[in-house]
N, C-alpha and C positions, 0 to 999 in steps of 0.2 A: 610484522604490521600487514594487516589485511590489504588486500587489493581489490578495489571494485572497478569495474566496467563501466563506464559512462559511454551512451550510445553515441556522443558527439566528440568527445576528447581522448576516449580510450582509457587504458588502465591507470588509475591513480591511487594514491593512498587513502585509507580509509578516513584519515583526519579531514580531507577536503569536502567530505559529504556530510549532510545531516538527514536523520531520519524523519520521515512524514506521516508513519501510519500505515495503517491498512490500507490497501488499493481496491479499487472497484466498489467503494461504496456509494450508491446512487442516493443522490439528493432527493428527498421526499416529493413525490408528485404533487401534493397539495399541503405546502407546509402552514398556511394559516389554518389547518384543519386540525394540527397536531397540539394538544394539550403539553402541559410542563413535563409529565412522565415521557410520553413519545419523544418529546426534543431532548430529553437527558438520554434516552437509549439511542438515540441517532447521534449525539454528539460523543458520548462517553463509551458506548458499549461496543467492544469489538472482539472478534476472535481470537484467541491465544492458542492456536494448536501445536501439537508436537508433530514436526515435520514440515512440508512444504508450505509457505505462505506468501501470499503475493501483498508486496509493500511498496510504499512511494519513498522516493528518496530525490534530494536536491543535490546538485554539485555546487556548493555553496562559494567553494574556494576556486572555483573554474568558469565554467560557463554559466552557472547559475541557472540551468534548465531543469525541469523536474522531469523524472522517467520513473518507469516501474519495475520492480526485481521481484523474481520468485527466489525466495531464498529457504533453505533447510534450517528450522530454528534449534535443532539439536546440533548440528554440525557446524552451523553458520556459515555454511558454503552458499554461494549465489550459484543458480543454477541457471538463470536467464535474467537479461535486463533488457528492456524494451521501451520505446517512446509512450509516455501518458496517453491515453486514449485508446490503446491496443492491447492485444493480448499476444503471447508468444504462440507459435504454432503447437498443436497439440496439447495446449493448455486450455481448460475451463475453469473460470473462476467461480468459487464456491459462493454460495449466495450468502449476502450479509445477515447478520443477525436481524431478526424482526424488531421493529423501532418501539413496539410496545405490544403488551399482551391486550387481546380483545377484552372489552368490558361489556 
């Protein structure tokens, strides 16, 4: 069983958590200006790197708080966990995918 470190509750079994997708994806500056294709890219297109990846997790069976984790997608090892809205020291979030190609 994988143990995940909740920033507030400490180490707990993976079964207590739910995955929330890629972390550090900014909301569009002007959402009303996006067409359907741009919205589809914002909602559905995410990175799928081999290696370190910033993710969102929620402790559903515990404190129910959201947090971010830096996880290696090859080994599944959690390298860092940190509260939502922050980044771990020494880590720079990679730029999210562009919402749509320019027309």
